[in-house]
C-alpha positions, -999 to 999 in steps of 0.1 A, spaced: 747 -768 -185 758 -783 -152 795 -772 -157 785 -735 -158 760 -737 -131 787 -752 -108 808 -721 -111 806 -699 -81 807 -662 -77 841 -648 -87 851 -679 -106 862 -675 -143 868 -703 -168 876 -705 -205 853 -717 -232 877 -745 -239 878 -756 -203 840 -758 -202 839 -778 -234 866 -802 -222 849 -807 -188 816 -814 -206 833 -842 -225 838 -822 -258 875 -811 -260 880 -787 -288 844 -775 -288 849 -741 -274 829 -725 -302 799 -747 -294 800 -734 -258 800 -699 -271 770 -707 -293 752 -723 -264 757 -693 -242 744 -670 -269 712 -690 -273 703 -700 -237 694 -676 -209 699 -683 -173 735 -694 -175 763 -674 -159 778 -664 -193 799 -636 -180 821 -660 -161 834 -675 -194 862 -659 -212 888 -668 -239 918 -689 -228 940 -658 -229 917 -640 -205 900 -617 -231 864 -611 -227 844 -625 -256 807 -620 -249 786 -600 -273 784 -572 -247 819 -569 -234 811 -538 -213 783 -557 -195 806 -587 -190 833 -565 -175 807 -549 -151 794 -583 -140 829 -597 -134 840 -566 -115 809 -569 -93 821 -604 -84 856 -592 -75 873 -602 -108 896 -573 -118 892 -564 -155 916 -541 -174 904 -531 -208 887 -561 -224 907 -587 -204 907 -601 -169 937 -585 -152 950 -617 -136 950 -648 -158 958 -669 -127 921 -663 -119 911 -686 -148 899 -718 -131 910 -752 -144 883 -778 -143 889 -815 -135 875 -840 -160 841 -854 -152 848 -885 -131 818 -903 -146 831 -895 -181 795 -889 -192 790 -857 -212 758 -838 -208 734 -838 -237 731 -801 -241 760 -793 -264 754 -795 -302 764 -828 -317 756 -848 -286 
């Protein structure tokens, strides 16, 4: 998914932001399902909108985020201001890799 691949080291975004940027507002759960099925995507950079870690392996997600300089306290990123807001796709064309597309 191009939206996730465009995230750089130390950038964190919510499932909902990824879905909205991909042209599917309200499809946060579909993003989670996609990340669970497909390898090679930076899944650890995606968290819940309130900053809570949500991957199946929260400990591993916390380790990977810390390695990129994202402070994690408990099972939440320590600074919600680190959550990146994504601008809508200027072309308005959603990719074809989310369910239902």
